[in-house]
DRENDO-1510 file (C-alpha; in Angstrom, 1 decimal, always signed):
<recs>
REC; n; res; u; v; w
REC; 1; MET; +15.3; -10.1; +5.9 .
REC; 2; LEU; +16.9; -9.5; +2.7 .
REC; 3; ILE; +15.2; -9.1; -0.7 .
REC; 4; LYS; +17.3; -8.9; -4.1 .
REC; 5; ILE; +16.4; -6.1; -6.8 .
REC; 6; SER; +16.7; -5.8; -10.4 .
REC; 7; HIS; +17.4; -2.1; -10.8 .
REC; 8; PRO; +19.8; +0.2; -12.0 .
REC; 9; GLU; +20.8; +1.7; -8.9 .
REC; 10; TYR; +20.2; -0.8; -6.0 .
REC; 11; GLU; +20.9; -4.5; -5.6 .
REC; 12; ALA; +19.1; -5.2; -2.3 .
REC; 13; ALA; +17.0; -4.3; +0.6 .
REC; 14; GLU; +17.7; -5.5; +4.0 .
REC; 15; LEU; +15.9; -5.2; +7.6 .
REC; 16; THR; +18.2; -5.9; +10.4 .
REC; 17; ALA; +17.4; -4.7; +14.1 .
REC; 18; GLY; +14.6; -2.5; +12.7 .
REC; 19; LYS; +16.9; -0.6; +10.4 .
REC; 20; LEU; +16.1; -0.6; +6.9 .
REC; 21; LYS; +18.9; -0.2; +4.4 .
REC; 22; LEU; +19.6; -0.1; +0.7 .
REC; 23; TYR; +22.6; -1.6; -0.8 .
REC; 24; GLY; +23.9; -0.4; -4.5 .
REC; 25; PRO; +26.5; -2.1; -6.9 .
REC; 26; GLU; +29.2; -1.1; -4.9 .
REC; 27; GLY; +28.1; -2.5; -1.8 .
REC; 28; ALA; +27.9; +0.4; +0.4 .
REC; 29; GLY; +24.3; +0.7; +2.6 .
REC; 30; LYS; +22.1; +3.6; +2.8 .
REC; 31; GLU; +20.0; +3.6; +5.8 .
REC; 32; LEU; +16.2; +4.7; +5.3 .
REC; 33; GLY; +14.9; +4.4; +8.4 .
REC; 34; ALA; +14.8; +3.2; +12.2 .
REC; 35; GLN; +12.3; +1.5; +14.3 .
REC; 36; ILE; +10.8; -0.3; +11.3 .
REC; 37; GLN; +8.9; -3.6; +11.8 .
REC; 38; ASP; +8.3; -4.8; +8.3 .
REC; 39; PHE; +8.8; -3.7; +4.6 .
REC; 40; ALA; +7.6; -4.5; +1.1 .
REC; 41; LEU; +8.8; -3.3; -2.3 .
REC; 42; THR; +8.5; -3.5; -5.8 .
REC; 43; ALA; +10.1; -1.7; -9.0 .
REC; 44; VAL; +7.9; -0.1; -11.7 .
REC; 45; SER; +9.7; +1.0; -14.8 .
REC; 46; ASN; +13.2; +1.3; -12.8 .
REC; 47; GLN; +10.9; +3.3; -10.4 .
REC; 48; LEU; +11.7; +1.7; -6.9 .
REC; 49; HIS; +8.4; +1.5; -4.4 .
REC; 50; ILE; +9.2; +1.0; -0.8 .
REC; 51; VAL; +6.9; +0.9; +2.0 .
REC; 52; ALA; +8.2; +0.8; +5.6 .
REC; 53; PHE; +5.5; -0.4; +8.3 .
REC; 54; GLN; +5.7; +0.8; +12.2 .
REC; 55; LYS; +3.5; -0.6; +14.9 .
REC; 56; SER; +0.7; +2.1; +14.1 .
REC; 57; ASN; -1.9; +2.9; +11.8 .
REC; 58; TRP; +0.7; +4.5; +9.2 .
REC; 59; ALA; +3.6; +3.7; +7.3 .
REC; 60; TRP; +6.5; +5.5; +5.1 .
REC; 61; HIS; +5.9; +5.2; +1.3 .
REC; 62; TYR; +9.6; +5.7; -0.8 .
REC; 63; ARG; +9.4; +5.9; -4.4 .
REC; 64; GLY; +12.3; +7.2; -6.8 .
REC; 65; GLN; +15.0; +5.8; -9.0 .
REC; 66; LYS; +18.0; +7.0; -7.4 .
REC; 67; PRO; +16.9; +9.9; -4.9 .
REC; 68; LEU; +14.1; +8.5; -3.0 .
REC; 69; PHE; +11.2; +10.8; -2.2 .
REC; 70; ARG; +9.4; +10.1; +1.3 .
REC; 71; GLU; +5.8; +10.4; +1.9 .
REC; 72; GLN; +3.3; +9.2; +5.0 .
REC; 73; LEU; +0.9; +6.7; +4.0 .
REC; 74; GLU; -2.3; +6.1; +6.0 .
REC; 75; LEU; -3.5; +2.6; +6.6 .
REC; 76; SER; -7.0; +1.6; +7.3 .
REC; 77; SER; -5.9; +0.4; +10.9 .
REC; 78; ILE; -3.0; -0.8; +12.9 .
REC; 79; TYR; -0.6; -3.0; +11.1 .
REC; 80; HIS; -0.7; -6.8; +11.5 .
REC; 81; GLY; +1.6; -8.0; +9.3 .
REC; 82; GLY; +1.7; -9.5; +5.5 .
REC; 83; GLY; +3.1; -6.4; +4.0 .
REC; 84; ARG; +3.4; -6.9; +0.2 .
REC; 85; LEU; +4.2; -4.6; -3.0 .
REC; 86; ILE; +3.3; -5.8; -6.3 .
REC; 87; ALA; +2.9; -4.0; -9.7 .
REC; 88; ASP; +0.7; -4.8; -12.8 .
REC; 89; ALA; +1.2; -4.7; -16.1 .
REC; 90; GLN; -0.3; -1.0; -16.5 .
REC; 91; GLY; +2.4; +0.5; -14.2 .
REC; 92; GLN; +0.4; +0.9; -10.8 .
REC; 93; ALA; +1.7; -0.2; -7.9 .
REC; 94; HIS; -0.5; -2.6; -5.3 .
REC; 95; LEU; -0.1; -2.7; -1.6 .
REC; 96; PHE; -1.5; -5.4; +0.2 .
REC; 97; TYR; -1.5; -5.8; +4.1 .
REC; 98; PHE; -3.2; -7.3; +6.9 .
REC; 99; ALA; -4.9; -4.6; +9.4 .
REC; 100; LYS; -6.5; -5.2; +13.2 .
REC; 101; GLN; -10.4; -5.3; +13.2 .
REC; 102; ALA; -12.7; -5.3; +16.2 .
REC; 103; SER; -11.7; -7.9; +19.1 .
REC; 104; GLY; -13.5; -11.1; +18.1 .
REC; 105; SER; -12.4; -11.4; +14.7 .
REC; 106; GLY; -9.5; -12.0; +12.7 .
REC; 107; PRO; -7.2; -9.5; +10.5 .
REC; 108; ALA; -8.7; -8.1; +7.2 .
REC; 109; LEU; -6.3; -8.2; +4.1 .
REC; 110; ARG; -6.5; -4.8; +3.0 .
REC; 111; HIS; -5.3; -3.6; -0.7 .
REC; 112; GLN; -4.5; +0.0; -1.7 .
REC; 113; ILE; -3.4; +1.2; -5.1 .
REC; 114; TYR; -0.7; +3.8; -6.3 .
REC; 115; ASP; -1.2; +5.8; -9.6 .
REC; 116; GLY; +0.4; +9.0; -8.4 .
REC; 117; ARG; -1.5; +8.9; -5.2 .
REC; 118; TRP; -2.9; +6.2; -2.8 .
REC; 119; SER; -6.7; +4.9; -3.3 .
REC; 120; PRO; -8.5; +4.5; +0.0 .
REC; 121; PRO; -8.2; +1.0; +1.3 .
REC; 122; PHE; -10.4; -1.9; -0.2 .
REC; 123; LEU; -11.1; -5.1; +1.8 .
REC; 124; ALA; -9.8; -8.1; -0.4 .
REC; 125; ALA; -10.4; -10.7; +2.4 .
REC; 126; ALA; -11.6; -11.3; +5.7 .
REC; 127; ASN; -10.5; -14.1; +8.3 .
REC; 128; SER; -7.3; -15.0; +6.3 .
REC; 129; ARG; -4.3; -16.6; +7.3 .
REC; 130; LEU; -1.3; -14.4; +7.2 .
REC; 131; ASP; +0.1; -16.0; +4.1 .
REC; 132; PHE; -1.1; -15.2; +0.7 .
REC; 133; SER; +0.2; -14.8; -3.1 .
REC; 134; VAL; -1.2; -12.1; -5.5 .
REC; 135; LEU; -0.2; -11.0; -9.2 .
REC; 136; GLY; -1.3; -8.5; -11.8 .
REC; 137; ASN; -1.7; -8.3; -15.6 .
REC; 138; GLU; -3.1; -5.6; -17.6 .
REC; 139; ASP; -6.7; -6.6; -17.0 .
REC; 140; TYR; -6.9; -8.2; -13.6 .
REC; 141; LEU; -5.4; -9.2; -10.3 .
REC; 142; TYR; -5.4; -12.6; -8.9 .
REC; 143; LEU; -5.5; -13.4; -5.1 .
REC; 144; VAL; -5.2; -16.8; -3.6 .
REC; 145; TYR; -5.5; -17.3; +0.3 .
REC; 146; CYS; -6.3; -19.8; +3.0 .
REC; 147; GLN; -9.0; -19.4; +5.4 .
REC; 148; GLN; -8.2; -18.8; +9.0 .
REC; 149; GLN; -10.1; -21.6; +10.2 .
REC; 150; ALA; -10.5; -24.4; +8.1 .
REC; 151; GLY; -7.7; -23.4; +5.7 .
REC; 152; HIS; -9.5; -23.8; +2.5 .
REC; 153; LEU; -8.0; -22.4; -0.3 .
REC; 154; LEU; -9.6; -19.7; -1.5 .
REC; 155; TYR; -9.6; -17.3; -5.0 .
REC; 156; ARG; -10.9; -14.0; -6.0 .
REC; 157; ALA; -10.2; -11.4; -9.0 .
REC; 158; PHE; -10.0; -7.9; -8.9 .
REC; 159; ASP; -11.1; -5.6; -12.1 .
REC; 160; LEU; -8.4; -3.1; -12.7 .
REC; 161; ASN; -10.8; -1.0; -14.7 .
REC; 162; LYS; -13.8; -1.4; -12.3 .
REC; 163; ARG; -12.1; -1.1; -9.2 .
REC; 164; ILE; -13.9; -4.0; -7.9 .
REC; 165; TRP; -13.2; -7.7; -6.3 .
REC; 166; SER; -15.2; -10.4; -7.5 .
REC; 167; GLY; -16.9; -13.2; -5.2 .
REC; 168; THR; -14.9; -15.8; -3.7 .
REC; 169; VAL; -14.6; -19.4; -5.3 .
REC; 170; VAL; -13.1; -22.3; -3.3 .
REC; 171; LEU; -10.1; -24.1; -4.9 .
REC; 172; ARG; -9.6; -26.7; -2.3 .
REC; 173; ALA; -11.1; -27.8; +0.7 .
REC; 174; GLY; -8.5; -29.0; +3.0 .
REC; 175; ASP; -5.9; -27.6; +5.5 .
REC; 176; CYS; -3.6; -25.7; +3.1 .
REC; 177; ARG; -1.0; -22.9; +3.4 .
REC; 178; HIS; +1.7; -21.1; +1.7 .
REC; 179; PRO; +0.1; -20.8; -1.8 .
REC; 180; GLN; +2.2; -19.0; -4.6 .
REC; 181; LEU; +0.8; -17.8; -8.2 .
REC; 182; ILE; +3.6; -18.0; -10.8 .
REC; 183; PRO; +2.7; -16.2; -14.2 .
REC; 184; GLY; +3.2; -17.6; -17.6 .
REC; 185; PRO; +1.4; -18.5; -20.5 .
REC; 186; GLN; -1.0; -20.4; -17.6 .
REC; 187; LEU; -1.5; -19.1; -14.4 .
REC; 188; ARG; +0.1; -21.7; -12.4 .
REC; 189; LEU; -0.6; -22.2; -8.4 .
REC; 190; PHE; +1.6; -24.3; -6.0 .
REC; 191; TRP; +0.4; -24.8; -2.4 .
REC; 192; LEU; +1.3; -26.8; +0.8 .
REC; 193; GLU; -1.6; -29.3; +2.0 .
REC; 194; GLY; -1.9; -31.3; +5.0 .
REC; 195; LYS; -0.5; -31.2; +8.6 .
REC; 196; GLU; +3.0; -29.2; +9.2 .
REC; 197; GLU; +4.8; -32.8; +9.7 .
REC; 198; SER; +3.6; -34.1; +6.6 .
REC; 199; ALA; +2.8; -31.4; +4.1 .
REC; 200; VAL; +2.4; -32.5; +0.5 .
REC; 201; LEU; +3.4; -29.6; -2.4 .
REC; 202; ASN; +0.7; -29.7; -4.7 .
REC; 203; PHE; -0.1; -27.9; -8.5 .
REC; 204; LYS; -2.8; -26.7; -10.5 .
REC; 205; ALA; -3.4; -24.3; -13.4 .
REC; 206; LYS; -5.6; -22.2; -14.9 .
REC; 207; ASN; -6.6; -21.1; -18.6 .
REC; 208; ASN; -10.3; -20.5; -18.6 .
REC; 209; THR; -11.0; -22.6; -15.6 .
REC; 210; TRP; -8.8; -24.3; -13.0 .
REC; 211; SER; -7.6; -27.9; -13.8 .
REC; 212; SER; -7.7; -30.4; -11.0 .
REC; 213; GLY; -5.0; -30.5; -8.2 .
REC; 214; GLN; -1.8; -32.7; -8.7 .
REC; 215; ALA; +0.8; -33.6; -5.9 .
REC; 216; LEU; +4.3; -33.2; -6.8 .
REC; 217; SER; +6.1; -34.4; -3.6 .
REC; 218; SER; +5.7; -37.8; -2.4 .
REC; 219; GLN; +3.1; -38.3; +0.4 .
REC; 220; ALA; +5.6; -39.8; +2.8 .
REC; 221; GLY; +8.2; -37.2; +3.2 .
REC; 222; ARG; +7.7; -33.3; +4.6 .
REC; 223; ALA; +8.0; -30.6; +1.8 .
REC; 224; SER; +9.2; -27.4; +3.2 .
REC; 225; ARG; +11.3; -24.2; +2.1 .
REC; 226; ILE; +9.6; -24.0; -1.2 .
REC; 227; GLY; +11.2; -22.0; -3.9 .
REC; 228; TYR; +10.3; -21.4; -7.8 .
REC; 229; THR; +11.7; -19.7; -11.1 .
REC; 230; CYS; +9.7; -18.6; -13.6 .
REC; 231; GLN; +12.1; -16.8; -16.2 .
REC; 232; GLU; +13.4; -19.3; -18.7 .
REC; 233; GLU; +11.1; -22.4; -17.6 .
REC; 234; CYS; +8.6; -22.7; -14.7 .
REC; 235; GLY; +10.2; -24.8; -12.1 .
REC; 236; VAL; +9.7; -25.2; -8.3 .
REC; 237; PHE; +12.4; -26.5; -5.6 .
REC; 238; TRP; +11.6; -27.8; -2.6 .
REC; 239; LEU; +13.4; -29.8; +0.7 .
REC; 240; GLU; +12.4; -33.1; +1.5 .
REC; 241; ALA; +14.0; -35.2; +4.3 .
REC; 242; GLY; +17.3; -33.4; +4.2 .
REC; 243; ASN; +17.6; -33.5; +0.3 .
REC; 244; LEU; +16.7; -30.6; -2.3 .
REC; 245; TYR; +14.7; -31.4; -5.4 .
REC; 246; TYR; +13.8; -29.6; -8.6 .
REC; 247; LEU; +10.9; -30.1; -11.0 .
REC; 248; ASN; +10.4; -28.5; -14.3 .
REC; 249; ILE; +6.9; -28.5; -14.6 .
REC; 250; ASP; +6.7; -28.1; -18.5 .
REC; 251; SER; +8.7; -31.1; -18.7 .
REC; 252; GLN; +7.9; -34.8; -18.9 .
REC; 253; SER; +10.8; -35.8; -16.6 .
REC; 254; GLY; +10.4; -36.4; -12.9 .
REC; 255; PRO; +12.0; -34.2; -10.1 .
REC; 256; GLN; +15.9; -33.9; -9.9 .
REC; 257; LEU; +18.0; -34.5; -6.9 .
REC; 258; LEU; +20.4; -31.2; -6.4 .
REC; 259; PRO; +23.3; -30.8; -4.4 .
REC; 260; LEU; +22.1; -28.9; -1.1 .
REC; 261; GLU; +25.6; -27.5; -0.4 .
REC; 262; ASP; +25.6; -25.6; -4.1 .
REC; 263; TYR; +22.3; -23.7; -3.2 .
REC; 264; HIS; +21.0; -21.3; -1.1 .
REC; 265; PHE; +17.6; -19.7; -0.5 .
REC; 266; GLN; +16.8; -16.2; -1.4 .
REC; 267; GLU; +13.8; -13.8; -2.0 .
REC; 268; ARG; +13.8; -11.5; -4.9 .
REC; 269; ALA; +11.6; -8.9; -6.5 .
REC; 270; ALA; +10.8; -10.6; -10.2 .
REC; 271; ALA; +9.3; -9.1; -13.0 .
REC; 272; MET; +7.9; -10.8; -16.2 .
REC; 273; PRO; +6.2; -9.1; -19.2 .
REC; 274; GLY; +2.8; -8.8; -19.5 .
REC; 275; TRP; +2.4; -9.4; -15.5 .
REC; 276; GLY; +4.4; -6.5; -14.1 .
REC; 277; SER; +6.6; -7.1; -10.9 .
REC; 278; PHE; +6.2; -9.4; -7.7 .
REC; 279; LEU; +7.9; -11.1; -4.8 .
REC; 280; LEU; +9.5; -14.6; -5.5 .
REC; 281; ALA; +11.5; -17.1; -3.3 .
REC; 282; GLY; +13.6; -19.1; -4.9 .
REC; 283; TRP; +16.9; -21.1; -4.6 .
REC; 284; GLU; +20.0; -19.9; -6.1 .
REC; 285; LEU; +23.6; -21.4; -7.1 .
REC; 286; LYS; +25.8; -20.1; -4.5 .
REC; 287; LYS; +28.8; -17.4; -6.2 .
REC; 288; ALA; +31.9; -19.7; -6.7 .
REC; 289; LYS; +35.0; -18.6; -4.7 .
REC; 290; LYS; +37.7; -16.7; -5.9 .
REC; 291; THR; +41.0; -18.7; -6.1 .
REC; 292; ASP; +44.5; -17.5; -6.4 .
REC; 293; PRO; +46.0; -17.6; -10.4 .
REC; 294; GLY; +48.4; -20.4; -11.0 .
REC; 295; PRO; +52.1; -20.3; -12.1 .
REC; 296; ALA; +51.2; -20.2; -15.8 .
REC; 297; GLU; +48.2; -17.4; -15.0 .
REC; 298; THR; +50.3; -15.2; -13.1 .
REC; 299; GLU; +51.2; -12.1; -15.2 .
REC; 300; ALA; +54.7; -10.4; -15.2 .
REC; 301; VAL; +55.4; -7.6; -13.0 .
REC; 302; PRO; +56.6; -4.8; -14.9 .
REC; 303; ALA; +59.9; -3.4; -13.8 .
REC; 304; GLU; +59.4; -0.5; -11.4 .
REC; 305; GLU; +60.3; +3.1; -13.1 .
REC; 306; GLU; +62.5; +5.7; -11.5 .
REC; 307; GLU; +60.6; +8.2; -9.8 .
REC; 308; PRO; +61.2; +11.8; -10.6 .
REC; 309; GLU; +63.2; +13.9; -8.5 .
REC; 310; VAL; +60.8; +15.7; -6.3 .
REC; 311; GLN; +61.1; +19.7; -5.8 .
REC; 312; PRO; +61.0; +21.3; -2.8 .
REC; 313; LYS; +57.4; +23.1; -2.3 .
REC; 314; SER; +57.3; +26.8; -2.3 .
REC; 315; ASP; +55.5; +28.9; +0.4 .
REC; 316; LEU; +52.6; +29.7; -1.5 .
REC; 317; GLU; +52.1; +25.7; -2.2 .
REC; 318; ARG; +52.5; +24.9; +1.4 .
REC; 319; GLY; +50.1; +27.4; +2.3 .
REC; 320; MET; +47.3; +26.1; -0.3 .
REC; 321; ALA; +48.1; +22.8; +1.0 .
REC; 322; SER; +47.1; +23.8; +4.5 .
REC; 323; LEU; +44.1; +25.5; +3.3 .
REC; 324; PHE; +42.5; +22.3; +2.0 .
REC; 325; GLU; +43.3; +20.3; +4.8 .
REC; 326; GLU; +41.5; +22.9; +6.9 .
REC; 327; TRP; +38.7; +22.7; +4.5 .
REC; 328; ALA; +38.7; +19.0; +4.6 .
REC; 329; GLN; +38.6; +18.7; +8.3 .
REC; 330; PHE; +35.7; +21.4; +8.3 .
REC; 331; LYS; +33.5; +19.2; +5.7 .
REC; 332; ALA; +34.1; +16.1; +8.1 .
REC; 333; GLU; +33.1; +18.1; +11.1 .
REC; 334; ILE; +30.0; +19.4; +9.3 .
REC; 335; GLY; +29.4; +15.9; +8.0 .
REC; 336; SER; +29.6; +14.7; +12.1 .
REC; 337; TRP; +27.1; +17.3; +12.7 .
REC; 338; GLN; +24.6; +16.4; +10.4 .
REC; 339; LYS; +24.8; +12.7; +11.7 .
REC; 340; SER; +24.5; +14.0; +15.3 .
REC; 341; ILE; +21.5; +16.1; +14.3 .
REC; 342; VAL; +18.3; +14.2; +15.3 .
REC; 343; LEU; +15.4; +15.6; +13.4 .
REC; 344; PRO; +11.8; +15.3; +15.8 .
REC; 345; LYS; +9.6; +12.9; +14.5 .
REC; 346; ILE; +6.7; +14.1; +12.4 .
REC; 347; PRO; +3.5; +13.1; +14.3 .
REC; 348; PRO; +0.6; +11.5; +12.1 .
REC; 349; ALA; -1.9; +13.8; +10.5 .
REC; 350; PRO; -5.1; +14.1; +12.6 .
REC; 351; ASP; -8.2; +12.7; +11.0 .
REC; 352; LEU; -10.4; +15.6; +10.4 .
REC; 353; THR; -13.2; +13.8; +8.6 .
REC; 354; PRO; -15.7; +13.9; +11.9 .
REC; 355; TRP; -14.9; +17.4; +12.0 .
REC; 356; ARG; -15.6; +18.0; +8.6 .
REC; 357; ASN; -19.0; +16.0; +8.8 .
REC; 358; ARG; -20.0; +18.0; +11.8 .
REC; 359; LEU; -19.3; +21.3; +9.8 .
REC; 360; GLU; -21.5; +20.0; +7.0 .
REC; 361; ARG; -24.3; +19.3; +9.4 .
REC; 362; LEU; -24.2; +22.4; +11.0 .
REC; 363; GLU; -24.0; +24.3; +8.0 .
REC; 364; SER; -27.2; +22.7; +6.6 .
REC; 365; ARG; -29.2; +23.1; +9.7 .
REC; 366; LEU; -28.1; +27.0; +9.3 .
REC; 367; ALA; -29.4; +27.3; +5.8 .
REC; 368; VAL; -32.9; +25.4; +6.7 .
REC; 369; ASN; -33.1; +27.9; +9.7 .
REC; 370; GLU; -32.3; +31.0; +7.6 .
REC; 371; ARG; -35.1; +29.7; +4.9 .
REC; 372; LYS; -37.7; +29.3; +7.6 .
REC; 373; LEU; -36.7; +32.7; +9.1 .
REC; 374; GLU; -37.3; +34.5; +5.5 .
REC; 375; ARG; -40.7; +32.7; +5.3 .
REC; 376; GLU; -41.8; +33.8; +8.6 .
REC; 377; LYS; -40.6; +37.6; +8.0 .
REC; 378; ILE; -42.5; +37.4; +4.6 .
REC; 379; SER; -45.8; +36.3; +6.5 .
REC; 380; TRP; -45.6; +38.6; +9.5 .
REC; 381; LYS; -45.0; +41.1; +6.9 .
REC; 382; GLU; -48.3; +40.1; +5.1 .
REC; 383; GLU; -50.4; +40.1; +8.4 .
REC; 384; THR; -49.0; +43.4; +9.4 .
REC; 385; GLU; -50.3; +44.8; +6.1 .
REC; 386; LYS; -53.7; +43.0; +6.9 .
REC; 387; LEU; -53.8; +44.7; +10.6 .
REC; 388; LYS; -53.1; +48.3; +9.1 .
REC; 389; SER; -55.8; +47.8; +6.5 .
REC; 390; ARG; -58.6; +46.9; +9.0 .
REC; 391; VAL; -57.5; +49.7; +11.4 .
REC; 392; THR; -57.7; +52.2; +8.6 .
REC; 393; GLN; -61.3; +51.0; +7.8 .
REC; 394; LEU; -62.4; +51.2; +11.7 .
REC; 395; GLU; -61.0; +54.6; +12.0 .
REC; 396; ARG; -63.3; +55.7; +8.9 .
REC; 397; ARG; -66.1; +54.3; +10.3 .
REC; 398; LEU; -65.6; +55.9; +13.3 .
REC; 399; GLN; -65.1; +59.4; +11.6 .
REC; 400; GLU; -68.5; +58.4; +9.7 .
REC; 401; ILE; -70.3; +58.1; +12.8 .
REC; 402; GLU; -68.9; +61.1; +14.5 .
REC; 403; THR; -69.7; +63.5; +11.8 .
REC; 404; ARG; -73.2; +62.2; +11.1 .
REC; 405; PRO; -75.7; +64.9; +11.9 .
REC; 406; GLU; -78.2; +64.0; +14.9 .
REC; 407; SER; -81.9; +63.3; +13.6 .
REC; 408; ARG; -84.9; +63.5; +16.2 .
REC; 409; THR; -87.7; +61.0; +15.4 .
REC; 410; ALA; -91.0; +62.7; +16.0 .
REC; 411; SER; -93.5; +61.6; +18.4 .
REC; 412; ILE; -96.4; +59.5; +17.7 .
REC; 413; TRP; -99.0; +62.7; +18.4 .
REC; 414; ARG; -97.1; +64.7; +16.1 .
REC; 415; ARG; -97.2; +62.2; +13.4 .
REC; 416; VAL; -101.1; +61.3; +14.2 .
REC; 417; ILE; -102.1; +64.9; +14.4 .
REC; 418; PRO; -100.8; +67.8; +12.3 .
REC; 419; LYS; -99.9; +71.0; +13.3 .
REC; 420; ASP; -102.7; +72.7; +11.5 .
</recs>
């Protein structure tokens, strides 16, 4: 898998045998990582963004202009394919990928935004096939994908300011596959429809609303290997019955037959003003082979000049030369040691969210219990004061009873009959 890049420091990225490499203008490859399953890339103002996926719930994010910085990116679930990176006109990078869901349901298309840090994943589409197309301008992202079971062509939009996906609109009810959005004054949409052995290339455009569909390839053939161009003109390439055709959408002329041997199929990270950057597949002319110049083009070889007489080296010069040779050997040995040293893999960071939630619940329960204990202490204190007051009152009454003088009541005879 090779993707061409329009970047001042790098020209292409390639994934072969699980190894991801970057190639500069000189052609020298720089290895970024091993055991890579898939990768996606985009460029934002000469800042290169690459996401390298592995068979896990995390990926590596490389970013920068020449020295690339690496950081770990947490995914919503285990990676299931379809990785795609684009940039909108605001300079934000958007990552799309399919993540595994619970058993019994298809993969979900997830969406994360990078504007200095990665956002939590959004659900862009559920029960989608693994092919989709997405573009972004200053205000919206436009997403077209195919339903997993019936293959209906579906459309959604994402508000970049509110960060919310719109509802789903059915653009075409049928067995559709391989949609591709092309930017321009109009938003153009291409897709294949029908069975695999008789697929027909279709087209529609959007101003305020979507136009009706239009078939571009013949109904009898099978269109495949669709390629696009959108720089100087909006055009589409396709293979049909072993022939390569090209159609300029903006012109009134029909398809042109091109010599297939002069073109090769290539994926490229493209960009357009007002639309950011996106991945685009196309057919490009092969580079002409360099031929040997003829007799008329052969340049005269100047006569060799006499070499000056070489003076014998002194002992100091020979000693310095030997020191330089030893230093070069030492640097080569250090380089071989650095290559042989294998750093241990950094395990993915554990998910501490359940523990944080549990600690918050415990802290809340502890605060409630503390408030309850304080209220009980206050009530016990009031009850104790009341009991003390009652005990004091009882003690006073007992003292009054004990100190009161005893009074004898006179008998009835004394009261009736006086002493005298």
